[in-house]
N, C-alpha and C positions, 0 to 999 in steps of 0.2 A: 172362376167358380170352384168352391171347395167341395169335398165329398160329403159334407153334412147334409142330411135330408132337409128339404125345404118345403114350401107350399106348392102344390100342383096348380099350375096356371090353367084355369078352366078353358080359356081360349085355345091354348096349345094342346091340352090333353085330348081333345076330341080328334086330333090328327094322329094320335099315337097308334091306333090299330092300323091305319093306312101306312104309316112309316114302317111298322113291323112287316107288313105284307110286302112293301117295296124292298126291304132289306132281304127278305126271304127269296123274292123273285130275282133280284139283281146282284145280291151279295155285297152291296155297298150303299153308302149314303154320303152326301157331302159332309165335310167336317162340322159345319155349323149345325146341321140337323142331327148328326151323331151326338154332338155336345149337348144339345137341348134334350134329345131323347134320353140320354143317360141321366141328366139332371132330373127329369120328370120321373123316370122309373125308379130312381133312388128315394123318392119321397115316400113317407110312411103310408099315405093314403092312396098310393097307386097300385094296390094289390090286384085290383081287377085287371089292370093293364099288364102287370107282371105275369099273371096267369095266362093271358093271351100269348105273351112272349115265350114262356116256358113251353106251352103246348105247341107253338109253331116250331120252336127249336127241336123239340122231341120228335115231331113229325119228320123234319128234315133229316135228323139222325137216323131214324128208323128206315127211311127211304133208301139210305146208303148201306147201313150196317144191319138192318133188322133189329129185333129185340135182343141183341147180344151185347154182352159186356166182356171185353178182352181182359184176361188176367195176366200180369207179369210178376215174376218173382224178384223182389227187391233185395239186393245184397249190399248192405252198407259196410264196406270192407275197411275203411279207415276214417277216423275222425280227426286226424291231423290235417292242418291246412296252413299254407304259407301266408295267406291273406288275412286281413283284419277288417272285413266288412262289418259295418256298425250294427247290422241287424242279426248277425249269425252267431248262434251259441257255440259253434266250434271254431270261431275266429282265433287266430294265433295269439291274440292278447288275452284270451280267457284262461287265466292260470288255474281256475277251479275245475276245468273240464278234466274228466278221467279219460285219458287217451288210450287208444288201442289200434292195432293193425292186424289184419288177417293175413295168413300166409297163403300162398298159391294152393296148397293142399286143403286148407280150411275153406277156401272159396269153392274149390271143386266138390268138396263134401256138401256144401250148400246146394250146388247145382244138382248133385246126385239126388239129394232129398227132394228138390223141386221137380226133377224129372219123374221120380216115383209118384209124386202127387199129380202129375199130368201137365205140369207147366212146360211151355215151349218157348218162352222168352225170359231171359235173365237180364236184369238191370244192375250193373256194377256202379255203385255210387259212392263217392267219397270226396273229401276235401282235396285241395291241390297239394298232395303229399309227395315231396321230392325224394322220400326214402324209396319209392318205387321208381326205377328208371323207366324210360320209354320202352326199353326192351323187356323189362319185367312185365309191364302191362301187356305188351304184345304176346309174350309167352303165355300169360294167363288166358288171353282171348283165344289164342291158337289151340291151347289145351282143351278149352270148352268146346270149340268148334270141331276138333278132331274126335272128341269123345261122344258128342251129341250133335252130329252134323245137321240134323233137322231143326235145331234150335236157333233162335235169333239172339244175338248179344248186343245189348245197349250199354254204352258208356256214358257216365255223367260225372266227369271229374274236372270240369273247369276249362280254363284258358291255357292252351298249349300252342306250340309252333305247328305250322302246316306240315312240316316234316314228321312230327310225331303223329299227327292225325293220319297222314298217309301210311305210316308204319302200322298203325292199329287197324286201318281199313284193309291193308294187305294181309294182316294176320287173321282177318275174318269178321271184324266188328261190323255190324249191320246198321246201327243207329247211334245217334249221339244227342244227348239232352244238354242244352246250355241256355238256361233262361236269361233273356237279356235284362230282366228286372225292371227297366224303364227306358223308354226311347227319348227321354228329355234330358239333355246334357246337364242342366242345372240340378235337376232332381237326382240324377246319377251321382253327382258330386256330394249330395247330402247323405247318400247311402253307403258310399265307398271312400276309402282313403285316397289321397291324391295320386298315388302311383297307378291306380286302376283307372281305365278310361272306357267310356262307351264306344269310342271309335275302335279300340282294339277288340272289344267283345263282338262288335258287329263284323269286323274283319274275320274273326274266328268262325262266326256263323256262316258267312259266305264261303269260306274255305271248306267247311264241312259239306255244304251243298255241292260245291264243285267237285269234291272228292267222291261223291256218290253215296254219302250217308243219307239215311232217312233222318232228317234233322228236326230237332225240337227246340223251340224258343218259348218265351212266356214271361209273365210278370206277377208280382204280388199286388193284391188289392188292399188299399188302405195303408200303405207304407207311409212313414212320416214325410210330410212335404208334398204328397201326391195331390194333384188337382184333377178335375174332369178333363181339362186340356191335356194334361199328361197322359191320361187314359186314351184320349183320342189319338195322340201321337203313337201310343202303343199299338192301337188298332191299325193305324196307317202303316206303321213299320211292318207288322205281321202281313198285311196285304201285299206289301212290296216283296218281302222275303219269301212268302208262300211256303212255310215250313210244313212238314208232314205231321208234326206233333206240336201241340200248344199246351203248355202247363200253366194253369192259373189257379192260385190259391190265396187265401187271406193272409195278410201279414199278422203274425203272432209274436209278441215281444218275448225275449229271453231275459231272465233276471240278471244275468252276468254280462250284459252288453250295454252300450251307451243308450239304447232305446228301451231300457227296462221299464220306464214309467210311461211309455207311449201306449195309446189305446190300440187294440187289435182291429183288423179289418172286419167288416160286417159280413154275415152270412148272406143277407139280401143282395148287397152290392156284388159279391162274388158270383152268386147265381145269375144275376142279371148279365154280368160280363161273360159268363160261360155261354149263355144263350146267344148273346150278340155275336160272340166268336163263332159259335156253331153256324149261325146264319151266314156269316161272312166266309166261312171255310167249311162247306158241307162235308168234305171228304177227309178232314183232318182227324187224327187220333187225339182225343181230348180227355185227359184223365179227370176223374173225380178224386181229389187228392186226400191224403192223410190229414192235411191241415184242415180241410173241410169237416172231417169227422171229429177232429179235435175240438172245434168250436161248437159243434152240434152233434148230438148222438146219432141223428139221422142224416148227417151231412153227406155220407157216401150216396145214399139213395136220392137225396135231393139234387145232388150233382148230376146223377144219371137222368133224373126227370127234367133237368134243365138242358139236356142235350149232350152230356158227356158219355163216353163209351169205353173207358179204360179204367182199371184199378190195379194197384201194385201192392199186394199183400207182402208182408215182410218175411224174408227167408234167412235173415241174419241169425247167427247163433244167439241163443237166449241171453247169454251172459254179457253181450255187448249192446243189445238193442236199446237199452235205456241210456247208453253212453253217447248215442248218436242224436243229440238233442239240439237241433237247429233252432228250436223255439221251446218254450215251456209246455210241459204236460203232453208232449207228442205221444200219440197212441201207437202202440206196437203189439198189442195183445188182442185176444178175442178174435173177432172177424177181421182185424187188421193183420193177423198172423197167417202166413201161408198154410200152416198146419191145421187151420180151421176153415178151410175152403167150404166145408159143408155149411157152416154158419153163414158165410158170405152168399153162397148159392141160395140158401133159404130166404135171406133178407131180400135178395134181388127177385126171387120168384114171387114174393109178396107184392111186388110192384109191377109184375108182368115181364120180367127179364130173365134170361138165362146167361150163365157164364160160359165163355168160349175159351177152350184151351189151345187153340191154334196159335201160330206165330202172329197173326193179326197185323200183317203188313198194311201200310197206308195204301188205299186204292189209287191215289194219285201217283204214288211211287211206281206201282206196278205198270 
């Protein structure tokens, strides 16, 4: 089955509300039912059933987290990367990218500004940049934790050795984000060069869990070659891994990658999957991503209304924000910027939510 919307089967569609209730009650469905449910919910004419799904996911989220949206300060500290993933705008092979690196002092200035704004979690994100040694990263983490001991530090810097992960955990890192991208081996090979493997990425995720990180995985929706069967494998992998954080966003092409001419993932399919994941993982931290707001002006709010409960406004220095372009037209200003949290708060208030400045640890982790 492809991701293209099809015709709703009248015979099956009458079972959709019951399947949604079962998923909410039990947190799971057999693969065949998940496959069929996704196929039907992706159809254009299934709006009535999607509304039921979103409402159910929203209720489950509110039962655990209340009407709160956790905010994290995102610091994109380097856009150098040793890898050549076919979908990514900062891939090593993109000679048109304007590269930059932030120093330890610049990163700490971002954190200082974030603390002044009330933020208590910082997400340090970058490519796999070997110019920073493992000790360099550890020193940065330790400096943040020593200066602001009540803050949480999240790293999102790709695949590294267990020894490096241990070093950073001992330095004080609390969380680690490493989207698995796809749990299907063949599909993984369509998105990444041969030197990268799904097996190694999964090993990294389990190492992070074993070392005591609050661990985040996740995938892109609508990436080239993805099928509904691929998505069911993603859902099954997440159920096995039980991550504390799950990042899901639409695939958006970048003009300077091999996927430049590919179609982006759809808003509807992303929202459906956010809700499905919320029902399968009631206590997970689930971001409403920048990619969602890039493909739709109201994407942030729609993600929250589909069951998400985290946003990550940008704390990076103004002069580098537009250089961290994983995909075309990435938003980094206005309500996407940490300096405009008032705008973000106002937009969420309009849909009945408040922003929460606490660390926002995963309930399952505590």
